[in-house]
C-alpha positions as a printed NumPy array, in Angstrom:
array([[ 9.892, 52.054, 87.097],
       [11.958, 53.777, 85.557],
       [12.563, 57.067, 83.494],
       [ 9.929, 57.59 , 80.22 ],
       [12.096, 56.924, 77.244],
       [12.651, 60.249, 74.625],
       [10.951, 59.386, 71.66 ],
       [14.21 , 58.934, 69.658],
       [15.129, 56.192, 72.633],
       [11.421, 54.557, 71.818],
       [12.146, 54.658, 68.247],
       [15.133, 52.961, 68.482],
       [14.183, 49.87 , 70.755],
       [11.179, 49.563, 68.224],
       [13.588, 49.144, 65.357],
       [15.564, 47.129, 67.058],
       [13.019, 44.423, 68.259],
       [11.831, 44.327, 64.812],
       [15.387, 43.396, 63.467],
       [15.844, 41.136, 65.704],
       [12.538, 39.495, 64.838],
       [13.493, 39.065, 61.112],
       [16.515, 37.873, 61.849],
       [15.273, 35.329, 63.784],
       [12.339, 34.519, 61.28 ],
       [14.955, 34.729, 58.448],
       [17.466, 32.513, 60.064],
       [15.064, 29.274, 60.657],
       [13.648, 29.638, 57.686],
       [16.626, 29.688, 55.13 ],
       [17.467, 26.329, 56.259],
       [14.501, 24.978, 55.354],
       [13.575, 26.846, 51.816],
       [17.187, 25.916, 50.889],
       [17.99 , 22.367, 52.551],
       [14.76 , 20.301, 52.132],
       [14.189, 18.11 , 49.388],
       [11.619, 15.032, 48.832],
       [13.187, 11.781, 49.685],
       [13.572,  9.318, 47.192],
       [11.676,  6.145, 48.223],
       [14.2  ,  3.419, 48.504],
       [11.62 ,  0.642, 47.714],
       [10.884,  1.625, 44.603],
       [12.228, -0.872, 42.661],
       [11.795, -2.124, 39.061],
       [10.949, -5.932, 38.195],
       [14.045, -7.896, 36.432],
       [12.496, -7.598, 33.364],
       [12.899, -3.96 , 33.365],
       [16.109, -3.617, 34.866],
       [17.656, -5.387, 32.206],
       [15.807, -3.64 , 29.064],
       [18.442, -1.445, 27.046],
       [18.059,  2.19 , 26.055],
       [17.559,  1.719, 22.087],
       [18.604,  5.69 , 21.888],
       [22.427,  4.936, 23.036],
       [23.556,  5.386, 20.048],
       [22.027,  9.053, 19.074],
       [23.165, 11.554, 20.927],
       [20.925, 14.048, 19.656],
       [17.504, 12.439, 21.307],
       [19.11 , 14.113, 24.492],
       [17.895, 17.395, 22.857],
       [14.58 , 16.17 , 23.181],
       [14.737, 14.655, 26.314],
       [15.86 , 17.885, 27.702],
       [12.912, 19.7  , 26.225],
       [10.4  , 17.183, 27.526],
       [11.587, 17.323, 31.426],
       [11.306, 21.111, 31.247],
       [ 7.741, 20.356, 30.177],
       [ 6.563, 17.307, 31.979],
       [ 9.232, 17.277, 35.339],
       [10.94 , 20.224, 36.056],
       [ 7.814, 21.846, 38.202],
       [ 8.214, 18.482, 40.474],
       [12.155, 17.833, 39.775],
       [13.32 , 21.503, 39.737],
       [15.066, 22.684, 36.567],
       [18.121, 20.58 , 36.779],
       [16.241, 17.652, 38.757],
       [17.945, 18.759, 41.642],
       [14.376, 17.691, 43.445],
       [12.342, 19.99 , 45.123],
       [ 9.642, 19.249, 48.261],
       [ 7.353, 17.996, 45.51 ],
       [ 9.737, 15.415, 44.203],
       [13.348, 13.806, 45.015],
       [17.028, 14.488, 43.441],
       [17.451, 12.295, 40.421],
       [21.133, 14.043, 40.283],
       [22.145, 11.698, 43.036],
       [24.102,  8.348, 43.275],
       [20.886,  6.243, 44.056],
       [19.214,  7.624, 40.83 ],
       [22.309,  7.436, 38.614],
       [23.485,  4.309, 39.78 ],
       [19.813,  2.303, 38.491],
       [19.71 ,  1.262, 35.044],
       [17.949,  2.585, 32.143],
       [15.697,  0.029, 32.135],
       [14.814,  0.746, 35.668],
       [14.447,  4.667, 34.901],
       [12.292,  4.185, 31.788],
       [ 9.958,  1.765, 34.227],
       [ 9.353,  4.12 , 36.701],
       [ 9.439,  7.128, 34.03 ],
       [ 6.401,  5.123, 32.433],
       [ 4.304,  3.44 , 35.428],
       [ 4.834,  6.13 , 37.943],
       [ 4.542,  6.367, 41.627],
       [ 0.858,  7.679, 42.431],
       [ 0.348,  7.063, 45.753],
       [ 3.944,  9.176, 46.754],
       [ 2.941, 11.732, 43.668],
       [ 4.765, 10.503, 41.104],
       [ 2.443, 10.663, 37.617],
       [ 2.775,  7.684, 35.24 ],
       [ 3.915,  9.02 , 31.877],
       [ 2.946,  5.798, 29.727],
       [ 0.988,  8.233, 27.579],
       [ 3.977,  9.551, 25.994],
       [ 5.467,  7.541, 23.394],
       [ 8.464,  5.32 , 24.135],
       [10.89 ,  7.131, 22.14 ],
       [ 9.837, 10.072, 24.503],
       [10.594,  8.58 , 27.481],
       [13.989,  6.81 , 26.566],
       [14.778, 10.228, 25.894],
       [13.914, 11.206, 28.623],
       [16.565,  8.8  , 30.396],
       [18.876, 10.086, 28.682],
       [18.457, 13.262, 29.668],
       [18.88 , 12.143, 33.05 ],
       [22.279, 10.233, 32.521],
       [23.579, 13.784, 30.932],
       [22.319, 15.768, 34.066],
       [24.427, 17.4  , 36.146],
       [25.723, 14.927, 38.863],
       [25.084, 15.772, 42.423],
       [27.723, 13.989, 44.504],
       [26.63 , 13.341, 48.337]])
């Protein structure tokens, strides 16, 4: 065996071990905490008649502000404040979502996908659901 450590050397060793442990925990946790967003279900598709619907509020840009307010009240809890997704719900700013028609987004907002955790918002008036679509169109783009 070796000579016993001095009190100071023992304290330094304890601190060093704690720092190494903390570094490992933080190093493993950071990618998990910042990089995980729930994947979008590519099989969730609107029927053709829903895809063809046109947003009746397209010529009313003032309706976007209402959509933003609704998004914060109804959607941000799961999709994040800017719609970039969380562990609970997918990113709404990516190409796959933005490539969908307004009718598809309206249908998905209205019908939901409850088995995947997306509630149906059919209880909202039609105009509010279309406002949400307008808001999604104005969300900051996320180039994946």
